[in-house]
A tleap script that builds the chain and sets N, CA, C and O, in Angstrom:
source leaprc.protein.ff14SB
mol = sequence {
  NMET CYS GLN PHE GLN GLN LEU HIE PHE SER
  ASP LEU GLY TYR VAL VAL LYS CYS ASN ALA
  CYS GLY HIE TYR GLN VAL GLY PHE ALA SER
  THR LEU LEU THR LEU LYS TYR GLU ASP TYR
  SER LEU LEU ARG ASP ILE VAL ALA SER LYS
  ILE THR GLY GLU ASN CYS TYR LEU ASP ASN
  THR ILE LYS SER ASN ILE ILE PRO THR PRO
  TYR LYS GLY VAL ASN LEU PHE LEU SER GLU
  LYS GLU LEU ALA GLU LEU HIE GLU ILE LEU
  ASP ASP ALA HIE THR GLU GLU GLN VAL ALA
  ALA MET ILE SER LEU PHE ASN CGLU
}
set mol.1.N position { -186.810 -341.208 124.553 }
set mol.1.CA position { -185.617 -341.215 125.372 }
set mol.1.C position { -184.936 -342.582 125.253 }
set mol.1.O position { -185.584 -343.619 125.388 }
set mol.2.N position { -183.674 -342.573 125.010 }
set mol.2.CA position { -182.942 -343.823 124.808 }
set mol.2.C position { -182.784 -344.611 126.111 }
set mol.2.O position { -182.572 -344.050 127.186 }
set mol.3.N position { -182.895 -345.928 125.970 }
set mol.3.CA position { -182.695 -346.870 127.073 }
set mol.3.C position { -181.603 -347.830 126.611 }
set mol.3.O position { -181.884 -348.820 125.935 }
set mol.4.N position { -180.360 -347.534 126.977 }
set mol.4.CA position { -179.223 -348.279 126.438 }
set mol.4.C position { -179.022 -349.619 127.130 }
set mol.4.O position { -179.091 -349.736 128.353 }
set mol.5.N position { -178.774 -350.619 126.304 }
set mol.5.CA position { -178.380 -351.948 126.752 }
set mol.5.C position { -176.913 -352.103 126.372 }
set mol.5.O position { -176.561 -352.026 125.195 }
set mol.6.N position { -176.061 -352.318 127.362 }
set mol.6.CA position { -174.628 -352.461 127.108 }
set mol.6.C position { -174.355 -353.841 126.528 }
set mol.6.O position { -174.657 -354.853 127.160 }
set mol.7.N position { -173.782 -353.886 125.322 }
set mol.7.CA position { -173.447 -355.145 124.672 }
set mol.7.C position { -171.964 -355.467 124.801 }
set mol.7.O position { -171.580 -356.634 124.871 }
set mol.8.N position { -171.139 -354.436 124.832 }
set mol.8.CA position { -169.695 -354.625 125.013 }
set mol.8.C position { -169.116 -353.332 125.548 }
set mol.8.O position { -169.475 -352.240 125.109 }
set mol.9.N position { -168.209 -353.476 126.507 }
set mol.9.CA position { -167.501 -352.310 127.038 }
set mol.9.C position { -166.109 -352.750 127.456 }
set mol.9.O position { -165.963 -353.680 128.249 }
set mol.10.N position { -165.093 -352.095 126.931 }
set mol.10.CA position { -163.705 -352.393 127.300 }
set mol.10.C position { -162.865 -351.141 127.076 }
set mol.10.O position { -163.372 -350.099 126.660 }
set mol.11.N position { -161.583 -351.263 127.359 }
set mol.11.CA position { -160.661 -350.145 127.116 }
set mol.11.C position { -160.575 -349.802 125.634 }
set mol.11.O position { -160.235 -348.675 125.273 }
set mol.12.N position { -160.881 -350.769 124.776 }
set mol.12.CA position { -160.785 -350.557 123.330 }
set mol.12.C position { -161.978 -349.796 122.766 }
set mol.12.O position { -161.834 -349.043 121.803 }
set mol.13.N position { -163.157 -349.988 123.360 }
set mol.13.CA position { -164.348 -349.335 122.855 }
set mol.13.C position { -165.600 -349.957 123.430 }
set mol.13.O position { -165.543 -350.752 124.367 }
set mol.14.N position { -166.729 -349.587 122.860 }
set mol.14.CA position { -167.985 -350.130 123.363 }
set mol.14.C position { -169.044 -350.214 122.277 }
set mol.14.O position { -168.945 -349.574 121.231 }
set mol.15.N position { -170.066 -351.027 122.555 }
set mol.15.CA position { -171.262 -351.107 121.723 }
set mol.15.C position { -172.452 -351.126 122.666 }
set mol.15.O position { -172.517 -351.941 123.587 }
set mol.16.N position { -173.392 -350.221 122.429 }
set mol.16.CA position { -174.650 -350.218 123.165 }
set mol.16.C position { -175.789 -350.193 122.164 }
set mol.16.O position { -175.636 -349.741 121.029 }
set mol.17.N position { -176.945 -350.693 122.616 }
set mol.17.CA position { -178.147 -350.687 121.783 }
set mol.17.C position { -179.243 -349.988 122.560 }
set mol.17.O position { -179.421 -350.233 123.753 }
set mol.18.N position { -179.972 -349.125 121.891 }
set mol.18.CA position { -181.109 -348.461 122.514 }
set mol.18.C position { -182.328 -349.362 122.354 }
set mol.18.O position { -182.748 -349.660 121.236 }
set mol.19.N position { -182.887 -349.789 123.469 }
set mol.19.CA position { -184.074 -350.649 123.418 }
set mol.19.C position { -185.311 -349.880 123.001 }
set mol.19.O position { -186.303 -350.486 122.596 }
set mol.20.N position { -185.276 -348.547 123.092 }
set mol.20.CA position { -186.426 -347.730 122.697 }
set mol.20.C position { -186.490 -347.527 121.176 }
set mol.20.O position { -187.533 -347.748 120.562 }
set mol.21.N position { -185.371 -347.108 120.575 }
set mol.21.CA position { -185.386 -346.792 119.138 }
set mol.21.C position { -184.696 -347.847 118.275 }
set mol.21.O position { -184.851 -347.836 117.054 }
set mol.22.N position { -183.934 -348.761 118.891 }
set mol.22.CA position { -183.280 -349.834 118.139 }
set mol.22.C position { -181.953 -349.467 117.510 }
set mol.22.O position { -181.348 -350.289 116.821 }
set mol.23.N position { -181.485 -348.240 117.735 }
set mol.23.CA position { -180.192 -347.832 117.177 }
set mol.23.C position { -179.042 -348.378 118.018 }
set mol.23.O position { -179.178 -348.623 119.217 }
set mol.24.N position { -177.913 -348.559 117.350 }
set mol.24.CA position { -176.697 -349.022 117.993 }
set mol.24.C position { -175.703 -347.865 118.035 }
set mol.24.O position { -175.676 -347.024 117.136 }
set mol.25.N position { -174.897 -347.833 119.078 }
set mol.25.CA position { -173.841 -346.847 119.164 }
set mol.25.C position { -172.533 -347.603 119.339 }
set mol.25.O position { -172.383 -348.407 120.259 }
set mol.26.N position { -171.584 -347.332 118.439 }
set mol.26.CA position { -170.277 -347.977 118.465 }
set mol.26.C position { -169.234 -346.899 118.732 }
set mol.26.O position { -169.080 -345.959 117.952 }
set mol.27.N position { -168.525 -347.047 119.839 }
set mol.27.CA position { -167.439 -346.141 120.186 }
set mol.27.C position { -166.124 -346.875 120.022 }
set mol.27.O position { -165.908 -347.917 120.641 }
set mol.28.N position { -165.245 -346.335 119.191 }
set mol.28.CA position { -163.958 -346.977 118.947 }
set mol.28.C position { -162.937 -345.904 118.613 }
set mol.28.O position { -163.174 -345.050 117.758 }
set mol.29.N position { -161.789 -345.954 119.300 }
set mol.29.CA position { -160.722 -344.956 119.129 }
set mol.29.C position { -161.329 -343.565 119.311 }
set mol.29.O position { -161.908 -343.290 120.362 }
set mol.30.N position { -161.215 -342.701 118.339 }
set mol.30.CA position { -161.778 -341.352 118.453 }
set mol.30.C position { -163.068 -341.221 117.644 }
set mol.30.O position { -163.475 -340.113 117.296 }
set mol.31.N position { -163.709 -342.352 117.348 }
set mol.31.CA position { -164.900 -342.355 116.504 }
set mol.31.C position { -166.111 -342.852 117.284 }
set mol.31.O position { -166.017 -343.801 118.063 }
set mol.32.N position { -167.235 -342.205 117.064 }
set mol.32.CA position { -168.498 -342.627 117.644 }
set mol.32.C position { -169.524 -342.679 116.521 }
set mol.32.O position { -169.815 -341.663 115.889 }
set mol.33.N position { -170.074 -343.873 116.274 }
set mol.33.CA position { -171.065 -344.063 115.220 }
set mol.33.C position { -172.400 -344.448 115.840 }
set mol.33.O position { -172.458 -345.315 116.712 }
set mol.34.N position { -173.466 -343.808 115.393 }
set mol.34.CA position { -174.822 -344.202 115.759 }
set mol.34.C position { -175.451 -344.771 114.505 }
set mol.34.O position { -175.551 -344.091 113.484 }
set mol.35.N position { -175.882 -346.045 114.588 }
set mol.35.CA position { -176.290 -346.777 113.392 }
set mol.35.C position { -177.646 -347.457 113.562 }
set mol.35.O position { -177.984 -347.935 114.645 }
set mol.36.N position { -178.411 -347.491 112.480 }
set mol.36.CA position { -179.613 -348.323 112.442 }
set mol.36.C position { -179.159 -349.779 112.416 }
set mol.36.O position { -178.005 -350.060 112.092 }
set mol.37.N position { -180.061 -350.714 112.755 }
set mol.37.CA position { -179.689 -352.122 112.812 }
set mol.37.C position { -179.059 -352.591 111.508 }
set mol.37.O position { -178.045 -353.289 111.534 }
set mol.38.N position { -179.640 -352.221 110.368 }
set mol.38.CA position { -179.133 -352.674 109.069 }
set mol.38.C position { -177.697 -352.206 108.846 }
set mol.38.O position { -176.860 -352.961 108.353 }
set mol.39.N position { -177.420 -350.956 109.213 }
set mol.39.CA position { -176.075 -350.404 109.036 }
set mol.39.C position { -175.082 -351.033 110.015 }
set mol.39.O position { -173.928 -351.281 109.664 }
set mol.40.N position { -175.532 -351.286 111.234 }
set mol.40.CA position { -174.689 -351.948 112.238 }
set mol.40.C position { -174.336 -353.363 111.775 }
set mol.40.O position { -173.185 -353.787 111.870 }
set mol.41.N position { -175.325 -354.076 111.281 }
set mol.41.CA position { -175.114 -355.434 110.785 }
set mol.41.C position { -174.144 -355.431 109.598 }
set mol.41.O position { -173.266 -356.289 109.503 }
set mol.42.N position { -174.308 -354.477 108.714 }
set mol.42.CA position { -173.406 -354.351 107.556 }
set mol.42.C position { -171.980 -354.026 108.012 }
set mol.42.O position { -171.020 -354.568 107.465 }
set mol.43.N position { -171.835 -353.152 109.001 }
set mol.43.CA position { -170.506 -352.840 109.535 }
set mol.43.C position { -169.850 -354.097 110.092 }
set mol.43.O position { -168.673 -354.346 109.834 }
set mol.44.N position { -170.596 -354.887 110.850 }
set mol.44.CA position { -170.065 -356.144 111.390 }
set mol.44.C position { -169.599 -357.066 110.266 }
set mol.44.O position { -168.522 -357.657 110.343 }
set mol.45.N position { -170.418 -357.182 109.223 }
set mol.45.CA position { -170.079 -358.044 108.088 }
set mol.45.C position { -168.828 -357.558 107.352 }
set mol.45.O position { -167.969 -358.363 106.991 }
set mol.46.N position { -168.724 -356.256 107.132 }
set mol.46.CA position { -167.576 -355.694 106.423 }
set mol.46.C position { -166.300 -355.922 107.226 }
set mol.46.O position { -165.285 -356.350 106.677 }
set mol.47.N position { -166.353 -355.637 108.523 }
set mol.47.CA position { -165.169 -355.818 109.372 }
set mol.47.C position { -164.775 -357.291 109.408 }
set mol.47.O position { -163.589 -357.613 109.328 }
set mol.48.N position { -165.749 -358.184 109.527 }
set mol.48.CA position { -165.452 -359.626 109.553 }
set mol.48.C position { -164.818 -360.077 108.241 }
set mol.48.O position { -163.902 -360.900 108.249 }
set mol.49.N position { -165.291 -359.551 107.125 }
set mol.49.CA position { -164.720 -359.959 105.839 }
set mol.49.C position { -163.310 -359.405 105.657 }
set mol.49.O position { -162.461 -360.065 105.058 }
set mol.50.N position { -163.053 -358.202 106.164 }
set mol.50.CA position { -161.720 -357.602 106.055 }
set mol.50.C position { -160.717 -358.320 106.953 }
set mol.50.O position { -159.543 -358.440 106.603 }
set mol.51.N position { -161.177 -358.796 108.108 }
set mol.51.CA position { -160.270 -359.422 109.066 }
set mol.51.C position { -159.720 -360.733 108.519 }
set mol.51.O position { -158.637 -361.157 108.920 }
set mol.52.N position { -160.434 -361.373 107.625 }
set mol.52.CA position { -159.968 -362.631 107.048 }
set mol.52.C position { -159.122 -362.396 105.803 }
set mol.52.O position { -158.575 -363.338 105.230 }
set mol.53.N position { -159.014 -361.132 105.386 }
set mol.53.CA position { -158.235 -360.807 104.200 }
set mol.53.C position { -156.742 -360.947 104.454 }
set mol.53.O position { -156.297 -361.085 105.593 }
set mol.54.N position { -155.999 -360.909 103.394 }
set mol.54.CA position { -154.546 -361.068 103.474 }
set mol.54.C position { -153.898 -359.744 103.851 }
set mol.54.O position { -154.192 -358.711 103.249 }
set mol.55.N position { -153.030 -359.771 104.833 }
set mol.55.CA position { -152.286 -358.593 105.261 }
set mol.55.C position { -151.000 -358.502 104.449 }
set mol.55.O position { -150.133 -359.369 104.554 }
set mol.56.N position { -150.877 -357.459 103.647 }
set mol.56.CA position { -149.690 -357.333 102.791 }
set mol.56.C position { -148.597 -356.487 103.448 }
set mol.56.O position { -147.550 -356.251 102.845 }
set mol.57.N position { -148.836 -356.028 104.684 }
set mol.57.CA position { -147.840 -355.211 105.374 }
set mol.57.C position { -147.223 -356.006 106.516 }
set mol.57.O position { -147.919 -356.737 107.221 }
set mol.58.N position { -145.934 -355.864 106.692 }
set mol.58.CA position { -145.256 -356.521 107.797 }
set mol.58.C position { -145.576 -355.828 109.124 }
set mol.58.O position { -145.605 -356.477 110.169 }
set mol.59.N position { -145.812 -354.538 109.089 }
set mol.59.CA position { -146.100 -353.751 110.285 }
set mol.59.C position { -147.626 -353.617 110.418 }
set mol.59.O position { -148.273 -352.990 109.579 }
set mol.60.N position { -148.189 -354.204 111.469 }
set mol.60.CA position { -149.646 -354.191 111.610 }
set mol.60.C position { -150.180 -352.863 112.142 }
set mol.60.O position { -151.373 -352.739 112.417 }
set mol.61.N position { -149.288 -351.859 112.288 }
set mol.61.CA position { -149.753 -350.541 112.729 }
set mol.61.C position { -149.944 -349.566 111.561 }
set mol.61.O position { -150.375 -348.431 111.761 }
set mol.62.N position { -149.623 -350.011 110.352 }
set mol.62.CA position { -149.815 -349.165 109.165 }
set mol.62.C position { -151.291 -349.153 108.803 }
set mol.62.O position { -151.903 -350.207 108.632 }
set mol.63.N position { -151.856 -347.973 108.688 }
set mol.63.CA position { -153.273 -347.844 108.341 }
set mol.63.C position { -153.456 -348.198 106.862 }
set mol.63.O position { -152.969 -347.502 105.972 }
set mol.64.N position { -154.169 -349.297 106.632 }
set mol.64.CA position { -154.329 -349.777 105.262 }
set mol.64.C position { -155.747 -350.255 104.958 }
set mol.64.O position { -156.028 -350.683 103.839 }
set mol.65.N position { -156.638 -350.186 105.942 }
set mol.65.CA position { -158.003 -350.684 105.765 }
set mol.65.C position { -159.001 -349.542 105.798 }
set mol.65.O position { -159.047 -348.771 106.756 }
set mol.66.N position { -159.793 -349.440 104.752 }
set mol.66.CA position { -160.838 -348.424 104.688 }
set mol.66.C position { -162.175 -349.138 104.887 }
set mol.66.O position { -162.537 -350.030 104.120 }
set mol.67.N position { -162.895 -348.733 105.923 }
set mol.67.CA position { -164.194 -349.316 106.242 }
set mol.67.C position { -165.252 -348.251 105.993 }
set mol.67.O position { -165.250 -347.221 106.668 }
set mol.68.N position { -166.150 -348.468 105.046 }
set mol.68.CA position { -167.176 -347.463 104.766 }
set mol.68.C position { -168.208 -347.394 105.888 }
set mol.68.O position { -168.464 -348.381 106.578 }
set mol.69.N position { -168.790 -346.223 106.054 }
set mol.69.CA position { -169.898 -346.034 106.984 }
set mol.69.C position { -171.099 -345.537 106.169 }
set mol.69.O position { -170.941 -345.166 105.006 }
set mol.70.N position { -172.274 -345.527 106.757 }
set mol.70.CA position { -173.435 -345.046 105.998 }
set mol.70.C position { -173.468 -343.531 105.815 }
set mol.70.O position { -174.385 -343.003 105.185 }
set mol.71.N position { -172.486 -342.837 106.355 }
set mol.71.CA position { -172.452 -341.383 106.270 }
set mol.71.C position { -171.580 -340.938 105.105 }
set mol.71.O position { -170.422 -341.344 104.997 }
set mol.72.N position { -172.131 -340.115 104.244 }
set mol.72.CA position { -171.435 -339.672 103.044 }
set mol.72.C position { -170.101 -339.016 103.403 }
set mol.72.O position { -170.052 -338.069 104.188 }
set mol.73.N position { -169.033 -339.531 102.822 }
set mol.73.CA position { -167.710 -338.973 103.022 }
set mol.73.C position { -167.033 -339.383 104.310 }
set mol.73.O position { -165.953 -338.881 104.621 }
set mol.74.N position { -167.646 -340.296 105.080 }
set mol.74.CA position { -167.053 -340.729 106.348 }
set mol.74.C position { -166.705 -342.210 106.262 }
set mol.74.O position { -167.578 -343.053 106.061 }
set mol.75.N position { -165.430 -342.512 106.414 }
set mol.75.CA position { -164.929 -343.882 106.425 }
set mol.75.C position { -164.023 -344.060 107.635 }
set mol.75.O position { -163.455 -343.093 108.142 }
set mol.76.N position { -163.893 -345.284 108.089 }
set mol.76.CA position { -162.914 -345.601 109.120 }
set mol.76.C position { -161.624 -345.993 108.410 }
set mol.76.O position { -161.659 -346.754 107.443 }
set mol.77.N position { -160.507 -345.490 108.869 }
set mol.77.CA position { -159.202 -345.770 108.281 }
set mol.77.C position { -158.379 -346.440 109.368 }
set mol.77.O position { -157.899 -345.776 110.287 }
set mol.78.N position { -158.213 -347.763 109.268 }
set mol.78.CA position { -157.674 -348.559 110.362 }
set mol.78.C position { -156.447 -349.371 109.975 }
set mol.78.O position { -156.295 -349.796 108.830 }
set mol.79.N position { -155.586 -349.574 110.945 }
set mol.79.CA position { -154.463 -350.503 110.775 }
set mol.79.C position { -154.992 -351.921 110.996 }
set mol.79.O position { -156.137 -352.105 111.409 }
set mol.80.N position { -154.159 -352.912 110.720 }
set mol.80.CA position { -154.549 -354.309 110.965 }
set mol.80.C position { -154.848 -354.521 112.447 }
set mol.80.O position { -155.794 -355.225 112.802 }
set mol.81.N position { -154.043 -353.914 113.301 }
set mol.81.CA position { -154.241 -354.038 114.744 }
set mol.81.C position { -155.583 -353.427 115.152 }
set mol.81.O position { -156.341 -354.039 115.904 }
set mol.82.N position { -155.872 -352.239 114.664 }
set mol.82.CA position { -157.144 -351.577 114.977 }
set mol.82.C position { -158.327 -352.355 114.414 }
set mol.82.O position { -159.372 -352.460 115.056 }
set mol.83.N position { -158.158 -352.897 113.215 }
set mol.83.CA position { -159.214 -353.698 112.611 }
set mol.83.C position { -159.525 -354.924 113.471 }
set mol.83.O position { -160.689 -355.265 113.679 }
set mol.84.N position { -158.481 -355.580 113.968 }
set mol.84.CA position { -158.672 -356.748 114.838 }
set mol.84.C position { -159.367 -356.342 116.138 }
set mol.84.O position { -160.219 -357.075 116.641 }
set mol.85.N position { -159.011 -355.192 116.675 }
set mol.85.CA position { -159.650 -354.705 117.901 }
set mol.85.C position { -161.124 -354.394 117.664 }
set mol.85.O position { -161.974 -354.755 118.478 }
set mol.86.N position { -161.432 -353.725 116.549 }
set mol.86.CA position { -162.827 -353.421 116.231 }
set mol.86.C position { -163.607 -354.705 116.007 }
set mol.86.O position { -164.750 -354.823 116.449 }
set mol.87.N position { -163.002 -355.664 115.326 }
set mol.87.CA position { -163.662 -356.951 115.111 }
set mol.87.C position { -163.979 -357.618 116.447 }
set mol.87.O position { -165.071 -358.159 116.625 }
set mol.88.N position { -163.047 -357.584 117.372 }
set mol.88.CA position { -163.262 -358.178 118.695 }
set mol.88.C position { -164.441 -357.506 119.404 }
set mol.88.O position { -165.281 -358.184 119.995 }
set mol.89.N position { -164.497 -356.187 119.343 }
set mol.89.CA position { -165.584 -355.436 119.981 }
set mol.89.C position { -166.925 -355.822 119.379 }
set mol.89.O position { -167.870 -356.133 120.104 }
set mol.90.N position { -167.008 -355.801 118.045 }
set mol.90.CA position { -168.267 -356.104 117.367 }
set mol.90.C position { -168.675 -357.558 117.560 }
set mol.90.O position { -169.858 -357.854 117.733 }
set mol.91.N position { -167.709 -358.463 117.533 }
set mol.91.CA position { -168.001 -359.883 117.709 }
set mol.91.C position { -168.497 -360.163 119.130 }
set mol.91.O position { -169.465 -360.901 119.314 }
set mol.92.N position { -167.847 -359.583 120.124 }
set mol.92.CA position { -168.279 -359.753 121.514 }
set mol.92.C position { -169.688 -359.187 121.715 }
set mol.92.O position { -170.513 -359.801 122.391 }
set mol.93.N position { -169.961 -358.026 121.132 }
set mol.93.CA position { -171.288 -357.412 121.256 }
set mol.93.C position { -172.348 -358.288 120.599 }
set mol.93.O position { -173.440 -358.460 121.140 }
set mol.94.N position { -172.027 -358.838 119.445 }
set mol.94.CA position { -172.976 -359.703 118.731 }
set mol.94.C position { -173.263 -360.961 119.548 }
set mol.94.O position { -174.413 -361.389 119.647 }
set mol.95.N position { -172.235 -361.545 120.122 }
set mol.95.CA position { -172.406 -362.730 120.961 }
set mol.95.C position { -173.278 -362.405 122.168 }
set mol.95.O position { -174.171 -363.179 122.513 }
set mol.96.N position { -173.029 -361.281 122.805 }
set mol.96.CA position { -173.818 -360.861 123.968 }
set mol.96.C position { -175.289 -360.674 123.592 }
set mol.96.O position { -176.187 -361.049 124.346 }
set mol.97.N position { -175.518 -360.094 122.423 }
set mol.97.CA position { -176.899 -359.883 121.966 }
set mol.97.C position { -177.596 -361.214 121.689 }
set mol.97.O position { -178.772 -361.376 122.015 }
set mol.98.N position { -176.880 -362.163 121.091 }
set mol.98.CA position { -177.454 -363.482 120.827 }
set mol.98.C position { -177.777 -364.222 122.122 }
set mol.98.O position { -178.819 -364.870 122.220 }
set mol.99.N position { -176.900 -364.133 123.105 }
set mol.99.CA position { -177.130 -364.775 124.404 }
set mol.99.C position { -178.365 -364.169 125.069 }
set mol.99.O position { -179.207 -364.898 125.591 }
set mol.100.N position { -178.476 -362.852 125.052 }
set mol.100.CA position { -179.635 -362.182 125.646 }
set mol.100.C position { -180.927 -362.601 124.947 }
set mol.100.O position { -181.957 -362.773 125.600 }
set mol.101.N position { -180.880 -362.767 123.635 }
set mol.101.CA position { -182.065 -363.196 122.888 }
set mol.101.C position { -182.461 -364.618 123.274 }
set mol.101.O position { -183.649 -364.915 123.403 }
set mol.102.N position { -181.484 -365.494 123.458 }
set mol.102.CA position { -181.783 -366.868 123.865 }
set mol.102.C position { -182.358 -366.911 125.271 }
set mol.102.O position { -183.308 -367.649 125.534 }
set mol.103.N position { -181.791 -366.127 126.168 }
set mol.103.CA position { -182.289 -366.081 127.540 }
set mol.103.C position { -183.724 -365.568 127.574 }
set mol.103.O position { -184.545 -366.053 128.353 }
set mol.104.N position { -184.020 -364.597 126.736 }
set mol.104.CA position { -185.386 -364.049 126.718 }
set mol.104.C position { -186.403 -365.091 126.231 }
set mol.104.O position { -187.576 -365.019 126.596 }
set mol.105.N position { -185.975 -366.043 125.425 }
set mol.105.CA position { -186.874 -367.113 124.987 }
set mol.105.C position { -187.316 -367.976 126.170 }
set mol.105.O position { -188.450 -368.454 126.198 }
set mol.106.N position { -186.429 -368.178 127.144 }
set mol.106.CA position { -186.758 -368.975 128.313 }
set mol.106.C position { -187.645 -368.207 129.292 }
set mol.106.O position { -188.345 -368.810 130.105 }
set mol.107.N position { -187.613 -366.881 129.212 }
set mol.107.CA position { -188.396 -366.050 130.116 }
set mol.107.C position { -189.823 -365.824 129.627 }
set mol.107.O position { -190.643 -365.260 130.351 }
set mol.108.N position { -190.122 -366.253 128.427 }
set mol.108.CA position { -191.469 -366.023 127.872 }
set mol.108.C position { -192.450 -367.070 128.335 }
set mol.108.O position { -193.623 -367.025 127.962 }
savepdb mol mol.pdb
quit
């Protein structure tokens, strides 16, 4: 049975981690992904690398970014604005997880 730890929750989306099985759940727009740690980490890395890329469109609402997922035939298709929002969600969740890990070191 999953025991979710909330890492990020906002109007834009959320990230939770199951302390029992170690899977992450990322909810964003109309998409819900359940990922193993390796896939979640890779998603964070891909989004971070895309966010630093050059935007060739003047309108940041044009969908121009394809983000692969570990599921065959399933990709995220995002505008620059959506990509920035997803990056914010994943970055905040990662920071929250790092803070929790540091706090747990003091509790040992």
